[in-house]
C-alpha positions in Angstrom: 21.8 -12.6 -33.0 20.5 -11.5 -29.6 23.0 -10.1 -27.1 23.0 -10.9 -23.4 24.8 -8.6 -20.9 25.9 -9.9 -17.6 26.5 -7.2 -15.0 28.7 -8.0 -12.0 28.7 -5.3 -9.3 31.8 -5.5 -7.1 33.4 -3.9 -4.2 36.6 -5.3 -2.6 36.2 -8.7 -4.3 39.8 -9.3 -5.3 39.5 -13.0 -4.3 36.5 -13.7 -6.5 37.0 -11.7 -9.7 39.0 -14.2 -11.7 36.9 -17.2 -10.6 33.7 -15.3 -11.4 34.9 -14.2 -14.9 36.0 -17.7 -15.7 32.8 -19.2 -14.5 30.7 -16.8 -16.5 32.8 -17.2 -19.6 32.6 -21.0 -19.5 28.8 -20.8 -18.9 28.3 -18.4 -21.8 30.4 -20.4 -24.2 28.7 -23.7 -23.3 25.1 -22.8 -22.4 24.6 -19.5 -24.4 26.4 -20.4 -27.6 23.5 -19.1 -29.7 23.9 -15.6 -28.3 26.4 -12.8 -28.3 27.4 -11.7 -24.9 29.3 -9.2 -22.8 30.4 -9.4 -19.1 30.6 -6.0 -17.4 32.2 -5.5 -14.0 31.2 -2.2 -12.3 33.6 -1.5 -9.5 32.4 0.7 -6.6 35.9 2.1 -5.8 37.5 -0.9 -4.4 40.6 -0.5 -2.3 41.9 -4.1 -2.1 43.4 -4.6 -5.6 40.1 -5.6 -7.3 40.6 -2.9 -10.0 44.0 -4.2 -11.1 42.6 -7.8 -11.4 39.6 -6.6 -13.4 42.0 -4.7 -15.7 44.0 -7.9 -16.3 40.9 -9.9 -17.0 39.7 -7.2 -19.5 43.0 -7.3 -21.4 42.6 -11.0 -22.0 39.1 -10.9 -23.3 37.5 -7.9 -25.1 34.0 -9.1 -24.3 34.8 -8.5 -20.6 34.3 -4.8 -19.8 34.7 -2.6 -16.8 33.3 0.6 -15.3 35.3 2.1 -12.4 33.4 4.6 -10.2 35.4 7.6 -8.8 34.1 6.8 -5.3 31.8 4.4 -3.5 28.2 5.5 -4.5 26.4 2.8 -2.4 25.0 -0.6 -2.9 22.0 0.5 -4.9 23.2 3.2 -7.2 26.2 1.4 -8.7 24.3 -1.7 -10.0 21.4 0.5 -11.2 23.8 2.7 -13.1 25.5 -0.3 -14.6 22.2 -1.7 -15.9 21.8 1.5 -17.9 25.2 1.3 -19.5 25.1 -2.3 -20.9 24.2 -2.9 -24.6 22.5 -6.2 -24.6 18.9 -7.1 -25.3 18.7 -8.1 -21.7 20.9 -7.8 -18.7 21.5 -10.3 -15.9 22.7 -8.9 -12.6 24.7 -11.3 -10.5 26.9 -10.6 -7.4 30.7 -11.3 -7.6 30.8 -13.4 -4.3 29.1 -16.6 -5.8 26.2 -16.4 -3.4 24.0 -16.1 -6.6 24.4 -19.3 -8.6 25.9 -18.9 -12.0 24.1 -22.0 -13.3 20.8 -20.1 -13.0 21.8 -17.7 -15.8 20.7 -20.1 -18.6 17.5 -20.8 -16.8 16.8 -17.1 -16.7 17.4 -16.8 -20.4 15.1 -19.6 -21.2 12.3 -18.0 -19.2 13.1 -14.7 -21.0 12.7 -16.3 -24.4 9.2 -17.4 -23.3 8.2 -13.8 -23.1 8.9 -12.7 -19.5 10.3 -9.2 -19.3 11.8 -9.8 -15.8 13.0 -13.1 -14.2 13.7 -12.8 -10.5 15.8 -15.0 -8.4 14.0 -15.7 -5.1 16.0 -17.0 -2.1 13.8 -19.9 -0.8 16.6 -20.8 1.6 20.0 -19.4 2.6 23.2 -20.7 4.1 23.9 -17.2 5.7 23.7 -16.6 9.4 20.4 -17.8 10.8 19.8 -14.6 12.8 20.4 -12.5 9.7 18.0 -14.7 7.8 15.4 -14.3 10.5 15.8 -10.5 10.5 15.5 -10.3 6.7 12.4 -12.4 6.8 10.8 -10.2 9.4 11.7 -7.1 7.4 10.2 -8.5 4.2 7.0 -9.4 6.1 6.7 -6.0 7.6 7.4 -4.0 4.4 5.0 -6.3 2.5 2.2 -5.6 5.0 2.8 -1.8 5.1 3.5 -1.1 1.5 0.8 -0.1 -1.0 2.9 -2.0 -3.7 3.1 -5.7 -3.2 6.8 -6.3 -2.5 8.7 -9.3 -3.5 10.0 -11.4 -0.6 13.7 -12.5 -0.5 14.5 -10.8 -3.8 17.9 -9.1 -3.8 18.1 -7.9 -7.4 19.6 -11.1 -8.8 17.8 -11.7 -12.0 17.3 -10.9 -15.7 15.8 -7.7 -17.0 14.6 -7.1 -20.6 15.7 -4.1 -22.6 12.2 -2.7 -22.5 12.4 -2.6 -18.7 15.9 -1.0 -18.8 14.5 1.8 -21.0 11.8 2.5 -18.5 14.4 2.7 -15.7 16.3 5.2 -17.9 13.3 7.4 -18.1 12.7 7.5 -14.3 15.7 9.7 -13.6 15.6 8.4 -10.0 18.7 9.6 -8.0 17.8 7.2 -5.1 16.7 4.0 -6.9 15.5 0.9 -5.0 15.4 -1.7 -7.7 13.5 -4.3 -5.6 10.7 -1.9 -5.1 10.7 -0.6 -8.7 10.4 -4.2 -10.1 7.4 -4.8 -7.9 5.9 -1.4 -8.6 6.1 -1.2 -12.4 4.2 -4.4 -12.9 6.1 -5.9 -15.8 5.4 -9.6 -16.7 7.8 -11.5 -14.5 8.8 -15.0 -13.5 10.1 -16.0 -10.1 12.8 -18.7 -9.9 13.6 -20.1 -6.4 17.1 -21.0 -5.4 19.2 -21.6 -2.3 21.7 -18.9 -1.5 25.2 -20.2 -1.0 27.8 -18.9 1.4 30.2 -16.3 0.2 33.0 -18.2 -1.6 35.8 -15.9 -0.4 36.3 -12.5 1.2 34.1 -10.7 3.7 30.6 -9.5 3.4 30.2 -5.7 3.1 26.8 -5.6 4.6 26.6 -4.4 8.2 23.9 -3.2 10.5 24.1 0.3 9.1 23.8 -0.7 5.5 20.9 -3.0 6.3 19.2 -0.2 8.2 19.8 2.1 5.2 18.2 -0.3 2.9 15.2 -0.8 5.2 14.7 3.0 5.6 15.0 3.5 1.8 12.2 1.0 1.1 10.0 2.3 4.0 10.2 5.9 2.9 9.9 5.1 -0.8 7.0 2.7 -0.7 5.0 3.1 2.5 2.9 5.9 4.1 2.5 3.7 7.1 5.3 5.3 9.1 3.7 8.8 9.0 0.2 7.4 9.6 1.5 5.5 12.7 3.1 8.7 14.0 -0.3 10.5 13.6 -2.3 7.7 15.3 0.3 7.2 18.0 0.2 10.9 18.8 -3.6 10.8 19.1 -3.6 7.7 21.3 -0.8 9.0 23.6 -2.7 12.3 23.8 -5.9 10.5 24.8 -4.1 8.3 27.3 -2.4 11.3 28.8 -5.6 13.2 29.1 -7.3 10.2 30.8 -4.5 9.7 33.3 -4.5 13.4 34.1 -8.2 13.4 34.6 -8.1 10.4 36.9 -5.3 12.0 39.0 -7.3 15.2 39.3 -10.5 13.4 40.4 -8.6 11.2 42.9 -6.8 14.3 44.3 -10.1 16.2 44.7 -11.8 13.2 46.4 -8.9 12.2 48.6 -7.3 15.6 49.0 -5.2 14.8 52.1 -4.6 11.1 51.5 -3.5 11.0 47.8 0.1 12.3 47.4 0.9 13.1 43.7 4.6 12.8 43.9 7.1 13.6 41.1 7.6 10.1 39.8 4.5 10.0 37.6 5.4 13.4 36.1 8.9 12.4 35.4 7.9 9.0 33.9 5.3 10.7 31.7 7.8 13.3 30.5 10.4 10.8 29.6 7.8 8.6 27.8 6.4 11.5 25.7 10.0 12.7 25.0 11.0 9.3 23.7 7.9 9.0 21.5 8.5 12.5 20.1 12.2 11.8 19.4 11.4 8.5 17.7 8.9 10.0 15.3 10.9 13.1 14.6 13.7 10.8 13.5 11.3 8.8 11.5 10.0 11.9 9.8 13.6 12.9 9.2 14.1 9.8 7.1 11.3 10.9 4.8 12.7 14.4 4.6 16.2 13.0 3.8 14.7 10.8 1.0 12.9 13.9 -0.4 16.0 16.0 -0.1 18.1 13.5 -2.0 15.6 13.4 -4.8 15.2 17.1 -5.0 19.0 17.6 -5.4 18.9 15.1 -8.3 22.5 14.4 -8.2 23.9 11.8 -10.7 23.7 8.1 -9.8 27.4 7.6 -10.3 30.4 9.5 -11.6 32.7 7.3 -13.6 36.5 7.5 -13.3 37.0 5.5 -16.5 35.8 2.4 -18.4 37.5 -0.4 -20.3 36.6 -2.1 -23.6 33.7 0.2 -24.3 35.6 1.9 -27.1 33.9 0.0 -29.9 30.4 1.0 -28.7 
């Protein structure tokens, strides 16, 4: 009998854990009755009582398991690490906030049985804030244009991953994984399923401007060379423009020596402009260096505090 693992990353989701575990259990018992299954919660060091609720759920059902991280290791490392710990023939990653529809899990499994190694959930529409939706769309368009690997638009990681793909992930030893890019890069046979993302059922979103910026920079520095190329070309263009402006000023000053006051304004404006350009691209270059530095240090994805119901493995 094939085994299906359902991985639920969570962080401060105390209001959703019981409902999610019940929904997944009901779905597995009714829709996946021909399969063995496990439900694994990986908690990224919650501070709102989520852990205690997960422990109670695990005590009631041994097929529900838990991994507790010793601290918050970020929104990418924790789910990625969880995918490497499950024991099923495939793993389905679904968020605990019900924005990813539970009813799509059997659909993913049916497509997996047809031979697809990866089944991706693609947000064709979303009930999230319209401004955030617009910003995400712009981001996906930009990264898709700039990346040498064809990125998947509106894919957040919600989907099914075959054991063969998981073993490849295990061999990567990537301390800074960006799953969305890896799925697009490795080229496994995949199926895309569209869905409408619902509003969070309870609790508050943990994404903010900084976390979204962090995700954007990780994808840019991991899958594009365009940023460095833009810096090079911008430097050349600004240099040419500066030389041309300087030459024009020199000619005009020589021709109209007593009637063409230079003044300090052009000098100050030029200095501020060039300083801003330099600072911007130094910061951009720093993002690449930070990415390289993290990978060179090769620190572990996650350090576990403890796990529950894995004793029989």
